[in-house]
C-alpha positions in Angstrom: -25.7 -120.5 132.4 -26.0 -118.0 135.2 -22.3 -116.8 134.4 -23.2 -116.2 130.9 -26.3 -114.1 132.0 -24.2 -112.0 134.4 -21.4 -111.6 131.8 -24.1 -110.3 129.2 -25.6 -107.9 131.7 -22.1 -106.5 132.5 -21.5 -105.8 128.8 -24.7 -104.2 128.1 -24.8 -102.1 131.3 -21.2 -101.4 131.6 -21.2 -98.5 129.4 -23.5 -95.6 128.7 -24.8 -97.1 125.4 -27.0 -99.8 127.3 -28.7 -97.1 129.3 -29.0 -94.8 126.4 -30.7 -97.5 124.3 -33.3 -98.0 127.0 -33.9 -94.4 127.4 -34.3 -93.8 123.7 -36.9 -96.6 123.5 -38.9 -95.1 126.4 -38.5 -91.5 125.0 -39.9 -92.5 121.7 -42.7 -94.5 122.9 -43.7 -91.7 125.4 -43.7 -89.1 122.6 -45.9 -91.5 120.3 -48.1 -92.2 123.1 -48.7 -88.7 124.3 -47.7 -86.2 121.8 -48.1 -87.5 118.2 -51.7 -86.8 116.8 -52.3 -90.1 115.1 -51.2 -92.2 118.1 -51.9 -89.8 121.1 -54.2 -91.4 123.5 -55.2 -88.0 125.1 -56.8 -86.8 122.0 -58.8 -90.3 121.7 -60.5 -89.6 125.1 -60.2 -93.4 126.3 -58.2 -94.8 128.9 -56.4 -97.3 126.7 -52.9 -98.2 125.7 -54.0 -99.8 122.4 -52.0 -97.3 120.4 -48.9 -98.3 122.3 -49.4 -101.9 121.7 -49.9 -101.1 118.0 -46.6 -99.3 117.4 -44.7 -101.3 120.1 -43.8 -104.2 117.7 -42.2 -101.5 115.3 -40.2 -100.0 118.2 -38.9 -103.4 119.3 -37.6 -104.0 115.7 -34.9 -101.3 116.8 -34.5 -102.2 120.4 -34.2 -105.9 120.3 -31.5 -106.0 117.3 -29.6 -103.3 119.3 -29.5 -105.7 122.1 -28.8 -108.9 120.4 -26.5 -107.9 117.8 -23.4 -108.5 119.8 -24.4 -111.7 121.3 -22.2 -113.8 119.1 -20.9 -111.3 116.6 -18.6 -109.6 119.2 -17.5 -113.0 120.5 -16.4 -113.9 117.1 -14.7 -110.5 116.5 -12.7 -110.3 119.8 -11.8 -114.0 119.7 -13.4 -114.7 123.0 -15.8 -117.4 121.5 -12.5 -119.6 121.1 -12.3 -119.2 124.9 -16.0 -120.2 125.3 -15.2 -123.3 123.3 -12.8 -124.6 125.9 -15.3 -124.1 128.9 -17.2 -127.3 129.5 -20.6 -125.7 128.7 -23.2 -127.3 126.4 -24.4 -125.1 123.4 -27.8 -125.1 124.6 -26.9 -123.6 128.0 -24.6 -120.9 126.1 -27.6 -120.0 123.9 -30.1 -120.1 126.6 -27.8 -117.7 128.7 -27.6 -115.5 125.9 -31.3 -115.5 125.2 -32.4 -115.1 128.9 -30.0 -112.2 129.4 -31.4 -110.5 126.2 -35.0 -111.0 127.1 -34.4 -109.7 130.7 -32.9 -106.5 129.3 -35.8 -105.9 127.0 -38.2 -106.6 129.9 -36.4 -104.0 132.0 -37.1 -101.5 129.0 -40.7 -102.6 128.9 -41.2 -102.1 132.7 -40.4 -98.5 132.2 -43.8 -98.3 130.2 -45.6 -99.0 133.3 -45.3 -95.3 134.1 -47.6 -94.7 131.0 -49.9 -97.1 132.4 -50.1 -95.6 135.8 -50.4 -92.1 134.1 -53.4 -93.3 132.1 -55.1 -95.0 135.2 -54.5 -91.7 137.3 -56.1 -89.6 134.5 -58.9 -91.9 133.8 -62.3 -91.2 135.3 -63.7 -94.8 135.0 -60.6 -96.8 135.4 -58.7 -99.0 132.9 -59.4 -102.3 131.2 -56.9 -104.3 133.2 -57.7 -107.4 131.5 -57.2 -106.3 128.0 -53.8 -104.5 129.0 -52.6 -107.5 130.8 -53.2 -109.7 127.7 -51.6 -107.0 125.6 -48.5 -107.1 127.7 -48.5 -110.9 127.5 -48.6 -110.8 123.8 -45.7 -108.2 123.7 -43.5 -110.4 126.0 -44.2 -113.5 123.7 -43.2 -111.2 120.8 -40.1 -110.3 122.6 -39.2 -114.0 122.8 -39.6 -114.5 119.1 -37.6 -111.3 118.2 -34.9 -112.0 120.5 -34.4 -115.7 119.4 -34.2 -114.5 115.9 -31.6 -111.9 116.8 -29.4 -114.2 118.5 -29.5 -116.8 115.6 -28.5 -114.1 113.2 -25.7 -112.9 115.5 -24.4 -116.4 115.5 -24.0 -116.3 111.8 -22.0 -113.0 111.3 -18.8 -111.4 113.0 -20.2 -107.9 112.3 -22.6 -106.6 114.7 -23.9 -104.0 112.3 -24.9 -106.7 109.8 -26.4 -108.6 112.6 -28.5 -105.5 113.5 -29.7 -104.9 110.2 -30.5 -108.5 109.2 -32.4 -109.1 112.6 -34.4 -106.0 112.1 -35.4 -107.0 108.6 -36.0 -110.6 109.3 -38.4 -109.7 112.3 -40.2 -107.1 110.0 -40.8 -109.8 107.4 -42.1 -112.3 109.9 -44.4 -109.7 111.5 -45.7 -108.0 108.6 -45.3 -109.9 105.1 -47.9 -112.9 106.0 -50.6 -110.5 106.7 -50.7 -109.0 103.3 -52.5 -111.9 101.9 -55.8 -112.4 103.8 -58.0 -112.8 100.5 -55.6 -114.6 98.3 -57.4 -117.6 96.8 -56.4 -120.4 94.6 -59.3 -122.5 92.6 -61.8 -120.7 95.0 -59.9 -121.8 98.1 -59.0 -119.0 100.5 -55.2 -120.0 101.2 -54.6 -116.3 102.1 -56.1 -117.1 105.5 -53.6 -119.9 106.3 -50.8 -117.8 105.1 -51.8 -115.1 107.4 -52.0 -117.3 110.6 -48.5 -118.4 109.8 -47.3 -114.8 110.6 -46.5 -113.3 114.0 -49.0 -110.4 113.6 -52.0 -112.5 113.5 -51.2 -114.2 116.8 -50.0 -110.9 118.4 -53.2 -109.2 117.5 -55.3 -112.1 118.9 -53.6 -111.8 122.3 -53.7 -108.0 122.2 -57.6 -108.3 122.2 -57.5 -109.7 125.5 -58.0 -113.4 124.4 -55.1 -115.4 125.5 -55.5 -118.9 123.9 -53.1 -121.8 123.9 -52.7 -122.0 120.2 -51.1 -118.4 120.1 -48.9 -119.1 123.1 -47.8 -122.5 121.5 -47.1 -120.5 118.3 -44.9 -118.0 119.8 -42.8 -120.7 122.0 -42.5 -122.8 119.0 -41.0 -120.2 116.7 -38.6 -119.1 119.6 -37.4 -122.6 120.3 -36.9 -123.3 116.4 -34.5 -120.4 116.2 -32.9 -121.1 119.4 -32.4 -124.7 118.3 -30.9 -123.5 115.0 -28.5 -121.5 116.8 -27.3 -124.3 119.0 -27.0 -126.5 115.8 -25.1 -123.9 114.0 -22.6 -123.5 116.9 -22.0 -127.2 117.1 -21.3 -127.5 113.3 -19.0 -124.4 113.8 -17.0 -126.1 116.4 -16.5 -129.3 114.1 
């Protein structure tokens, strides 16, 4: 698995595109956080990163698909997947290596946002809410797990990286947003909209972002991630037969 991780790191950071992707993510998030009126925390007058954690899931819809789109698509296109099939490596380790390498790259990008946190702490007169911000980062990391697992699964289905990118962004957007549009939907007097809402990622992410890290939310994120990783392993197994 470690060999797969190092290989993925080498591919991503072996050219300027990898660094550019991370730089664009940090540049856009910085502009939104400090310069755009609707999300500018300086105009709000509060030492908080709430606005960042509100738009971060949307930025990840671009960053993560850009990282995962080549996970298997390029292997298929270049014919290197056929070489991987000859290596005595279980599918779960191959998928796990791809997943860990992609997650670690995203976390490197997110670590750059700590600069914003230190800036806010420096400018603040009364300090920052460390508990709430820590909870929000935990929620964001769990969201990274889900988006990345979806991206790797979709990449295992197509040999075209651009197709993988677009479908991953679309699938993650649907999973994050669509379920939250029916909070008051009722049938025969029963509010089933609530149950539809809790099936979506946004509900659980917002719960954790409030600073309340509960086990049911953590289990939800881990379960969704495991489901897509398992489906990826299953697909590769059938593909080899």
